[in-house]
BADOKE-151190 format. One line per field, with one value per residue (C-alpha): residue in three letters; residue number from 1; z, y, x. Coordinates in steps of 0.05 Angstrom, whole numbers, plus 5000, padded with zeros to 4 digits. Layout:
<pts>
resn (Ala	...);
resi (NUM	...);
pz (Z	...);
py (Y	...);
px (X	...);
</pts>
This chain:
<pts>
resn (Met	Pro	Ile	Asp	Thr	Pro	Gln	Ala	Leu	Glu	Asp	Asp	Asp	Ala	Val	Gln	Ala	Gly	Asp	Arg	Leu	Gln	Pro	Ala	Thr	Met	Pro	Ala	Gln	His	Leu	Asn	Ser	Gln	Pro	Gly	Leu	Glu	Ala	Gln	Leu	Gln	Leu	Lys	Pro	Gln	Phe	Leu	Ala	Pro	Gly	Tyr	Ile	Gly	Ser	Gln	Lys	Leu	Ala	Gly	Lys	Thr	Ala	Leu	Ile	Thr	Gly	Gly	Asp	Ser	Gly	Ile	Gly	Arg	Ala	Val	Ala	Val	Leu	Phe	Ala	Arg	Glu	Gly	Ala	Ser	Val	Ala	Ile	Ile	Tyr	Leu	Asn	Glu	His	Glu	Asp	Ala	Lys	Glu	Thr	Ala	Arg	Leu	Ile	Glu	Arg	Glu	Gly	Gln	Ala	Ser	Leu	Leu	Ile	Ala	Gly	Asp	Val	Lys	Asp	Ala	Asp	Phe	Cys	Val	Arg	Ala	Val	Glu	Asp	Thr	Val	Asp	Thr	Phe	Gly	Lys	Leu	Asp	Val	Leu	Val	Asn	Asn	Ala	Ala	Tyr	Gln	Gln	His	Thr	His	Ser	Ile	Glu	Leu	Leu	Ser	Glu	Glu	Arg	Phe	Asp	Glu	Thr	Leu	Arg	Thr	Asn	Val	Tyr	Gly	Tyr	Phe	His	Met	Ala	Lys	Ala	Ala	Val	Pro	Tyr	Leu	Gln	Gln	Gly	Ala	Ser	Ile	Ile	Asn	Thr	Gly	Ser	Val	Thr	Gly	Leu	Asn	Gly	Ser	Ala	Asp	Leu	Leu	Asp	Tyr	Ser	Met	Thr	Lys	Gly	Ala	Ile	His	Ser	Phe	Thr	Lys	Ser	Leu	Ala	Gln	Asn	Leu	Leu	Asp	Lys	Gly	Ile	Arg	Val	Asn	Ala	Val	Ala	Pro	Gly	Pro	Val	Trp	Thr	Pro	Leu	Asn	Pro	Ala	Asp	Leu	Pro	Ala	Asp	Gln	Val	Glu	Asp	Phe	Gly	Lys	Lys	Thr	Gln	Met	Lys	Arg	Ala	Ala	Gln	Pro	Glu	Glu	Ile	Ser	Pro	Ala	Tyr	Val	Phe	Leu	Ala	Ser	Pro	Val	Cys	Ser	Gly	Tyr	Ile	Thr	Gly	Ile	Val	Leu	Pro	Ile	Thr	Gly	Ser	Val	Gly	Ala	Ile);
resi (1	2	3	4	5	6	7	8	9	10	11	12	13	14	15	16	17	18	19	20	21	22	23	24	25	26	27	28	29	30	31	32	33	34	35	36	37	38	39	40	41	42	43	44	45	46	47	48	49	50	51	52	53	54	55	56	57	58	59	60	61	62	63	64	65	66	67	68	69	70	71	72	73	74	75	76	77	78	79	80	81	82	83	84	85	86	87	88	89	90	91	92	93	94	95	96	97	98	99	100	101	102	103	104	105	106	107	108	109	110	111	112	113	114	115	116	117	118	119	120	121	122	123	124	125	126	127	128	129	130	131	132	133	134	135	136	137	138	139	140	141	142	143	144	145	146	147	148	149	150	151	152	153	154	155	156	157	158	159	160	161	162	163	164	165	166	167	168	169	170	171	172	173	174	175	176	177	178	179	180	181	182	183	184	185	186	187	188	189	190	191	192	193	194	195	196	197	198	199	200	201	202	203	204	205	206	207	208	209	210	211	212	213	214	215	216	217	218	219	220	221	222	223	224	225	226	227	228	229	230	231	232	233	234	235	236	237	238	239	240	241	242	243	244	245	246	247	248	249	250	251	252	253	254	255	256	257	258	259	260	261	262	263	264	265	266	267	268	269	270	271	272	273	274	275	276	277	278	279	280	281	282	283	284	285	286	287	288	289	290	291	292	293	294	295	296	297	298	299	300	301	302	303	304);
pz (4470	4545	4584	4612	4545	4529	4468	4512	4550	4521	4564	4557	4615	4666	4716	4717	4778	4792	4766	4705	4664	4685	4644	4646	4611	4634	4587	4583	4617	4668	4709	4724	4794	4860	4881	4811	4783	4766	4714	4675	4670	4599	4628	4680	4743	4752	4818	4810	4824	4784	4808	4881	4909	4973	5032	5083	5121	5139	5143	5182	5194	5179	5149	5140	5087	5077	5006	4986	4921	4877	4873	4930	4971	4917	4908	4983	4986	4931	4966	5034	5004	4970	5038	5068	5098	5094	5070	5083	5044	5058	4999	4989	4929	4874	4871	4804	4828	4896	4864	4820	4881	4917	4856	4857	4932	4921	4862	4911	4950	5007	5032	5019	5050	5017	5062	5030	5071	5091	5141	5161	5199	5266	5274	5206	5225	5287	5246	5193	5245	5278	5211	5197	5264	5258	5189	5202	5278	5291	5265	5260	5211	5198	5138	5137	5065	5043	5023	4992	4953	4907	4879	4894	4868	4920	4993	4977	4935	4989	5019	5091	5065	5022	5080	5126	5074	5068	5143	5161	5109	5117	5192	5226	5183	5207	5279	5276	5245	5294	5354	5330	5315	5377	5424	5377	5363	5401	5414	5347	5310	5264	5241	5177	5156	5086	5090	5032	5008	5011	5087	5088	5039	5032	4967	4942	4906	4959	5022	5059	5035	5054	5122	5135	5112	5160	5214	5196	5203	5273	5290	5270	5316	5374	5368	5364	5432	5459	5438	5450	5516	5482	5431	5374	5322	5285	5223	5160	5087	5052	4977	4925	4861	4847	4787	4817	4801	4853	4810	4743	4783	4810	4756	4686	4630	4605	4674	4683	4624	4662	4730	4769	4722	4774	4816	4807	4775	4726	4730	4777	4816	4802	4861	4858	4873	4939	4964	4987	5040	5071	5074	5108	5160	5171	5183	5253	5222	5182	5226	5297	5324	5282	5305	5296	5230	5167	5108	5046	4977	4934	4873	4897	4942	5011	5023	5097);
py (4862	4843	4856	4786	4753	4726	4771	4832	4814	4846	4812	4737	4735	4761	4709	4691	4651	4673	4650	4696	4730	4800	4857	4861	4926	4990	5047	5106	5153	5209	5237	5311	5310	5276	5225	5214	5191	5118	5140	5173	5113	5085	5015	5004	4967	4897	4900	4859	4791	4752	4685	4704	4674	4705	4662	4711	4718	4789	4780	4835	4875	4947	4969	5038	5045	5107	5118	5074	5108	5074	5026	4977	5012	5002	4929	4917	4952	4906	4842	4865	4877	4809	4779	4812	4877	4947	4993	5066	5097	5160	5196	5264	5296	5243	5245	5208	5149	5148	5146	5087	5050	5061	5034	4972	4961	4966	4919	4867	4876	4918	4989	5042	5110	5162	5211	5264	5296	5297	5246	5296	5331	5297	5328	5303	5232	5234	5259	5205	5149	5180	5185	5112	5090	5135	5105	5032	5026	5001	4994	4928	4938	4998	4997	5053	5058	5132	5153	5207	5195	5233	5212	5254	5234	5273	5288	5358	5367	5341	5402	5406	5421	5358	5318	5343	5328	5256	5246	5278	5239	5171	5169	5222	5200	5128	5151	5198	5144	5090	5136	5157	5085	5047	5072	5039	4974	4912	4845	4811	4877	4889	4946	4935	4984	4988	4987	4977	4938	5005	5003	4936	4949	5025	5063	5112	5155	5152	5174	5205	5155	5095	5125	5132	5061	5035	5075	5044	4974	4992	5027	4964	4919	4968	4981	4906	4899	4960	4932	4858	4855	4885	4829	4878	4853	4900	4877	4906	4888	4909	4909	4914	4954	4955	4986	5044	5118	5135	5118	5148	5211	5213	5184	5211	5171	5138	5108	5085	5037	4993	4999	4934	4899	4899	4848	4775	4765	4820	4857	4900	4869	4886	4909	4844	4806	4844	4853	4780	4789	4844	4798	4746	4795	4827	4763	4733	4667	4668	4705	4706	4684	4732	4801	4847	4818	4854	4811	4823	4815	4837	4792	4773	4720	4737	4804	4804);
px (4900	4894	4957	4958	4970	5039	5045	5040	5103	5165	5217	5222	5272	5222	5200	5126	5106	5035	4967	4970	5023	5043	5075	5150	5166	5133	5114	5162	5114	5121	5063	5068	5037	5052	5029	4999	4933	4923	4872	4928	4974	4982	4991	4937	4961	4934	4895	4831	4864	4811	4839	4830	4766	4740	4721	4694	4760	4740	4664	4630	4694	4710	4776	4807	4862	4904	4927	4869	4851	4903	4961	4970	4916	4864	4884	4878	4811	4783	4806	4783	4714	4717	4730	4668	4694	4665	4721	4737	4794	4833	4864	4897	4861	4857	4781	4775	4816	4780	4711	4732	4759	4692	4656	4699	4688	4613	4617	4644	4579	4607	4598	4651	4669	4714	4752	4796	4851	4924	4952	5005	4949	4936	4867	4846	4868	4825	4765	4777	4775	4714	4678	4693	4666	4605	4590	4603	4598	4668	4739	4775	4833	4877	4923	4975	4995	4998	5068	5110	5174	5220	5287	5348	5416	5457	5447	5470	5407	5360	5327	5303	5233	5232	5261	5206	5151	5174	5182	5116	5077	5109	5124	5081	5022	5028	5036	4976	4931	4952	4943	4874	4852	4876	4820	4770	4807	4785	4818	4832	4840	4899	4944	4984	5038	5067	5142	5190	5250	5287	5276	5311	5368	5371	5371	5424	5372	5317	5354	5296	5244	5287	5299	5225	5211	5264	5230	5163	5192	5218	5153	5116	5156	5153	5078	5066	5099	5062	4993	5006	4968	4907	4905	4918	4967	5014	5052	5083	5090	5155	5143	5197	5182	5107	5073	5032	5027	5080	5140	5118	5102	5173	5219	5233	5201	5265	5277	5205	5212	5262	5227	5233	5282	5337	5299	5317	5249	5269	5203	5161	5104	5032	4989	4948	5012	5020	4948	4936	4990	4947	4887	4931	4956	4887	4850	4853	4835	4900	4949	4922	4990	5031	5052	5112	5136	5159	5139	5183	5151	5209	5216	5285	5315	5340	5307	5324);
</pts>
């Protein structure tokens, strides 16, 4: 039975406000590896956005997306391609997911490029940008989306090694990618950073992750000011809970089942409910007068 049928929804209290019904209760599943494979999820994330009709908002542009193999990154890659962009994606080592994302980009009629590596490595980030420009001739949109998270219930259990891993992936990775990309970005280009509601409100169990997301929000506003004279816009999207491999790879199965139910909409978002915001912020036709914002998409009222 398709997941977007009313019978598939197990929580009648969940708010449905989009163009199709979305699942409200997640499967009690845990993935054994970080950041997790989308191919292994029992409930596949909804990322194709079948009701979204492209209108060439990114025609002829080239986009580079970190963490583009699955989750929000995959959903953004599909819509960018639907809007006419060639899309390169960076991923860590999830080759199966990455190949599927490339197939989906090409199904939209656009060229794809897969680049495996770790954004914690500054030299790799430079090579990834250079490979993208060598392949497509230019770079117009950078989406910083790769992330690491792991729940810890006490600061006393948060090791310095774990703290460093989170910081270097989530903050250094964004810095490395932006620094590598800026020399190739022209007037009208865009950088979009993935923040989080935890960076707005904090999270008792995600101390290091929340800290890095708050840093990303500040980095976004500061870099927007730094690049303003170049005509390069820098914005961020701050999602609430989204059904991607990241959380089942982090949480125990019994907690995954209720993932997202603490929002006022009483359910997690699906990636296709987040990705149109990236199109909006990437396209100079839509947001040419917008820079330095953090756009919350949280399923609750009054996120900031």
